[in-house]
C-alpha positions in Angstrom: 40.2 -9.5 -29.0 38.0 -11.4 -26.7 37.4 -14.2 -27.7 33.6 -14.1 -26.3 31.4 -11.4 -27.7 29.9 -9.1 -24.6 27.9 -6.5 -24.1 28.5 -3.8 -21.5 25.2 -3.1 -19.3 26.0 -0.2 -16.5 29.6 -0.1 -16.5 29.7 -3.8 -16.5 30.5 -6.7 -19.3 27.6 -9.4 -19.7 28.3 -12.7 -21.8 25.3 -13.9 -24.0 24.3 -17.9 -23.1 24.0 -18.3 -26.9 28.7 -18.4 -26.9 28.6 -21.6 -24.1 27.2 -25.8 -24.3 27.1 -27.6 -21.0 29.6 -30.3 -22.6 32.4 -27.6 -24.2 32.1 -24.5 -22.7 32.5 -22.3 -25.0 31.9 -22.7 -28.7 34.5 -24.1 -30.7 35.4 -21.5 -33.6 33.8 -18.7 -31.7 36.6 -16.5 -31.7 36.9 -15.8 -35.1 33.3 -15.8 -35.4 33.2 -12.8 -32.3 35.7 -10.4 -34.7 32.9 -10.7 -37.5 30.1 -9.3 -35.3 29.2 -5.9 -36.3 29.5 -2.9 -33.6 26.2 -2.1 -34.9 24.2 -5.3 -33.8 23.2 -5.2 -30.1 22.8 -7.7 -28.0 19.1 -9.1 -29.2 19.8 -8.8 -33.3 23.3 -10.7 -32.1 21.4 -13.6 -30.4 18.9 -14.4 -33.3 21.4 -14.4 -35.5 23.6 -16.9 -34.0 20.3 -19.2 -32.1 17.8 -18.8 -35.7 17.6 -21.4 -38.4 19.6 -20.7 -40.9 18.8 -22.1 -44.8 22.7 -21.5 -45.9 23.6 -23.9 -42.4 22.5 -27.4 -43.0 23.0 -30.7 -42.0 21.5 -33.6 -44.0 19.6 -31.5 -46.0 17.3 -29.7 -42.8 19.0 -26.0 -42.0 20.5 -25.2 -38.9 21.5 -22.5 -36.6 24.6 -20.9 -36.4 25.2 -21.8 -33.1 24.6 -25.7 -33.4 26.9 -25.3 -36.6 29.8 -24.4 -34.3 29.2 -26.9 -31.3 29.3 -30.0 -34.1 32.4 -28.7 -34.7 32.1 -27.6 -38.4 34.1 -24.2 -40.1 33.7 -21.0 -38.3 34.5 -19.9 -41.5 31.3 -20.0 -43.2 29.2 -17.9 -39.6 32.0 -15.3 -40.4 30.8 -14.8 -44.3 27.2 -15.2 -43.2 27.4 -12.4 -40.9 29.2 -10.4 -43.7 26.2 -10.9 -46.1 23.6 -10.3 -43.5 26.2 -6.8 -42.2 26.3 -5.9 -46.1 22.1 -6.8 -46.2 21.6 -3.7 -43.5 23.7 -1.3 -44.6 
């Protein structure tokens, strides 16, 4: 299983920018998150999930994005749980 999320365009792998940070490189905890992304989610759905404010993720009472959650080093299991919850509601 790849640590990075990718999609294929014309036989070439594409690695979305949301999984990288200028200082950190690959986001910490990304492997556990990538494993939970449903195959049915396309690149836009996945990007939207990772870069949209999530009310279930807060720092100092303010919602943050799953991407930011990982950048600041918080538990990636929480992101995996949110992905599972959203995938279940997609069905």
